[in-house]
C-alpha positions, 0 to 999 in steps of 0.5 A: 473550686471555681474562681469567682469571676471579678472582672465580669461584674456589670458596669452598675455594680462597679457604679454603685460601688464607686459611688459610696466610696467617692462619699467616704473620701469626701467626707474624710477630705473635708475633715482634713482639709486644712491639711489638704490645703498645705500638701497642695501648696507645698506641691505648687510650691514643688512644681514651680521650682522642679521647672528649673530642671528643664528650663536649666537644661535648656539654656545649657543645651543653648549655650553649648550651641553657641559656644558662650563662656563655661562661666554661665555653665557653673552659674546655671548649675549653682542656680539650679543647686540652690532652688533644688534645696528649696524643693528639698525643704518642701518635700520635708515640709509635705512629708511632715503634713502627711504624717500629721494626716496619718496621726490625726486619721488614726485618732479620729477612727480610734475615738469614733469606734470608742463611742460606737462600741457601746451603741452596738447591738450585742446580737449584731456585734461580734469580737471579730468585728473589732479586728476591722480597726486594723484597716485604719493602719493599713488606711492611713498609710495608703491615704497619705501616700495617695494625696502625696503622689497624686497631688504632685503628680497632678499639679507637677503635671500640670505646670509641665504641659502649660510649660509645654504649650508655652514652648509651641501650642502644637503641645496642646494637641499633645497635652490632650493626648497625655489627659486621654492616657490617664483616664484610659490608665484608670479605666484599665484598673476597672474591677480592682476595687471589687476584687480587692473587696473580696480579697479582703473578705476572705481574708477575714474568713481565714481569720475567723476560722481560726478565731473559731478554733481558738474559742473552741480549742478545748473541744478541738484539742479533745477530737481527732479534728486536725484534717477538719481544721487544715481543710477548712484553712486550706479552702478558705486560703484557697478562696484568698488566692482566688480574689488575688489572681483576680485583683492581679490580673487587673494590676498587670492589665493596668501596668501593661496598658501604662507602659504602651501608652509610654511608648506612644507618648515618648515617641509622639513627644520626640516625632512632634519636637523634631519635626518643629525643630526641622521647621525652625519652630522649636530650638534643640534646648527646648526639644531637651526641655520638653523631653525631660518635663514628660520623662519626669511626668512619666516617671511619676506616673508609672510610680503611681500606677505600679502603687494602684494596689495602694488605691484599692487598699485605701478604698477597701479599708474604707469599705470594711470601717463603713461596714463596722460603723454601719453595724445595727445599733441600739435603738435610740429613744425618740423623746429623751427624758433626760432625768432618771426615774422617780424613785423612792427611797425604798428602790425602783417600782418595775412594771412589766405589761404584756410582754412578749420575747422571740428569737429568730422569730420564734416565740419564747415567752408571750404576755409576761404581766407582773409589777414589782414595788419599790424596794421589793426582792423578786425571783423570777423563775423561767422555763429555760435558760434562753428565756432567763437570758433574754428576759434579763437583758430586757428588764435591764433595757439592753434588749427591747421586747418583741411586744409590751412595755417595761417601766422604771417608775412608770417611765417607759424604758424606751424613753430612757437613754442608756445612761439613765437606765445604767444609772438606774440599775445594776446588772450581772449575768451568769452566763457572761463572767469575765474581766478586762485588762486593768486594775481590779478597781477598774474593774469595779468602778468601770471609770464612774465618777463619784465612787469613794474607796469607802464604796468600794470596800463597802460592796466588796464587804457585801460579796464576801470578798474583802478578805480575798483582796486584802491579802493580794500584793497590791490590794485594789491595784492588782492587775487583771490579766485578760478574761481575769484568768488570774481569778476564780470564776466565783471571785470573778462573778462577786467582782462583777456583782460589786461592780453592780452594787457600788454605786448603790442603785435603785435596782439589782437585776441578777441573771442567774442566781449566782451558781458559780459561787459556792452554796454557803457564800451563795446564801449569805451574799443573798441574804445580804443583798435581799435584806429587807435593811437594803433600800434597792429593789431586786429582780433575781431571773433564774431556772432555779425554783429553790430561789424562792426561799430566799426572797419575799416574793416569786413568780414563775413565767412561760 
């Protein structure tokens, strides 16, 4: 297996990757500009108070040189101790500001993702995409560390270089070379971000493979497939190692370059300052003070360079989250009709005009044309489960057909917002029978306002589940585990049906004929659901022609 050539990427590709990443960083900093201002102010205070160290050292050296009273040493030491206490206080404030930044960033991303989840297209959003949210934890730690360290180095370095110029104007040349050295170190990290991105993708590939195995665990356990599982895990791990090696080469190159530049900086400073002392333009105390300034600055810069991987991790997390939020979303209506379709007391009228459905470019259904009157109960028989699945979603307004139009009470579904459509119809599909962690009541109400206990009991009674719920120790407060594993498939499907009808919507759509429920209970539920006494319209989309006997009307679509 050949390792990817991360370092051989073109400069144009690196630039194209860096520009949008910096744009995202700018957006984050603008949102958190208040905390950023505090961090800068604290760094300025730390930088100015930090000057006490080189100035005290300078005065101590001069004191010893002129054999002045030792009491001055004690005085200088006391002053320095007091000032350093102030520095410590500002560092604590800076640490607190960084903590607040981490909290705010986590909440911002969590709430943003929560608002986006229901807008992602089901065919493009997979469960493993949600794991990208954990990039937030990495990003918040990296951003706090990055900002604090970078601001401290920038502010402290600027103040230190200005102080050097006050020692002697010749240090302007030294400051210039110091700035050039910083840019050289940054340039040596070129390619690290792309390598870290490849490493992140390889990491998620390994995780995705494990998810595939666990999602099909029964099939894997029933087959002698251990070599396949291990071989693919080994192959994907090898890609990760290749990416990590490439990133490590960048880090080593950058760190080695910084060490070489440190040697040159220290040597250059000692040479220049020593020469200035020799010609009487600089005191010995100023020489020692300058060395303290540069030594402190170099140590801080080295710390940042050694943690460059944190910078790469931060930008990688930013890119991964951007990919998550950039996934295709449901089409939003161009002209949104805020109110619900005007329905009579007999339910919604549903019109389907020349609707065509396709999957991956292959036509599944062409020119389907029918009209369902308000309050009517219809069955639609499809020739395959795939057509049944897609037509149910199209009639429910979740998918947009390839051609044609679907209307609720003469209003085009494409002109209705998701909330309006959801309030107009209830939907149950046979092929996604699962519950979420919470209580049984949560799984029925879904947090919708205005649902009373009487409504829940009415819905449970209609789906023949009330007696089962009454036998549970906690009733409607019964905890529901992951996927609803404590309930049978029949019970889960009836809970989903209760969820769909609890608000008494004007339209009920069933994707499938409740096949998971025993025939006796199913027939009783369908009789109640399709009773002429029920005001709603009912659409049952299924592949079973025998549904005809339960409904007023039935058509076949091909």
